[in-house]
C-alpha positions in Angstrom: -4.8 7.2 -25.5 -1.7 5.1 -25.2 0.1 7.9 -23.4 -2.7 8.2 -20.9 -2.7 4.5 -20.3 1.1 4.5 -19.7 0.6 7.5 -17.4 -1.9 5.6 -15.3 -0.2 2.3 -15.2 3.5 3.3 -15.0 3.3 6.1 -12.5 2.5 6.0 -8.9 -0.9 7.6 -9.4 -2.9 4.6 -8.2 -0.7 3.9 -5.2 -1.0 7.6 -4.1 -4.8 7.5 -4.5 -5.1 4.3 -2.5 -2.8 5.8 0.2 -5.0 8.9 0.5 -8.2 6.8 0.8 -6.8 4.4 3.4 -5.1 7.3 5.3 -8.4 9.2 5.5 -10.3 6.2 6.7 -7.6 5.4 9.3 -7.7 9.0 10.5 -11.4 8.5 11.4 -10.5 5.4 13.3 -7.8 7.2 15.3 -10.2 10.1 16.0 -13.0 7.9 17.2 -10.5 5.9 19.4 -9.2 9.1 20.9 -12.8 10.3 21.6 -13.6 7.0 23.3 -10.4 6.9 25.3 -10.8 10.5 26.6 -14.4 9.7 27.4 -13.1 7.1 29.9 -11.1 9.7 31.8 -12.6 11.3 34.9 -14.6 14.3 34.2 -13.5 17.4 36.0 -17.0 18.4 37.0 -18.1 15.2 38.8 -14.8 13.2 39.1 -16.6 9.9 38.0 -15.2 7.7 35.3 -17.4 8.0 32.2 -18.9 4.9 30.6 -19.8 6.3 27.3 -21.1 3.4 25.2 -21.9 5.7 22.3 -18.3 6.7 21.8 -17.2 3.0 21.9 -19.9 2.2 19.3 -18.7 5.0 17.1 -15.1 3.7 17.4 -16.2 0.1 16.6 -18.3 1.5 13.7 -15.2 3.3 12.4 -13.1 0.1 12.6 -15.7 -1.9 10.7 -16.1 0.8 8.1 -12.3 0.9 7.7 -12.0 -2.8 7.1 -14.9 -2.8 4.6 -13.4 0.2 2.8 -9.9 -1.5 2.7 -11.5 -4.6 1.2 -13.4 -2.7 -1.4 -10.3 -0.7 -2.4 -8.2 -3.8 -2.6 -10.7 -5.9 -4.7 -11.9 -3.1 -6.9 -8.8 -0.9 -7.4 -5.6 -2.7 -6.3 -6.2 -6.1 -7.7 -7.4 -5.0 -11.2 -4.5 -2.4 -11.3 -1.9 -5.0 -10.6 -3.4 -7.4 -13.2 -3.5 -4.7 -15.8 0.0 -3.5 -15.0 1.3 -7.1 -15.4 -0.6 -7.5 -18.6 0.5 -4.3 -20.3 4.0 -4.0 -18.7 5.2 -7.6 -18.0 8.0 -7.9 -15.6 11.4 -9.1 -16.8 12.0 -12.9 -16.8 13.9 -14.3 -13.9 17.6 -14.9 -14.4 20.7 -12.8 -14.8 20.3 -9.4 -16.4 21.7 -8.9 -19.9 24.6 -6.7 -18.8 25.7 -9.2 -16.1 25.4 -12.1 -18.6 27.6 -10.1 -21.0 30.2 -9.5 -18.3 30.2 -13.2 -17.4 30.8 -14.1 -21.1 33.7 -11.7 -21.3 35.1 -13.2 -18.0 34.8 -16.7 -19.4 36.5 -15.8 -22.7 39.3 -14.2 -20.8 39.7 -17.3 -18.6 39.8 -19.6 -21.6 42.5 -17.5 -23.2 44.7 -18.1 -20.2 44.6 -14.6 -19.0 47.0 -13.4 -21.8 45.7 -10.0 -22.6 
């Protein structure tokens, strides 16, 4: 069970899943916008600009659905994921990394010796 937890929290599985969900919803927004925009172009049959309110409504519906889906994904997936990741795999404390600190100690020791190596 620990290995599976590590797989879920350390890998990019959650990020990729969220990316696919958001990309799919955004694809619908782009499709509806394109349908609305092409509906405004003159029709070849009667050469009159179309005023298709249904296509604009579908576009507006897709935008609202996208925003709601993004909020749900953020609050139900991303936020708990980041809290769990921080809890199980805490980030390193701020400051200089251990290898840099060791190199600085060596430099300081060499400086106190007067550079006589």
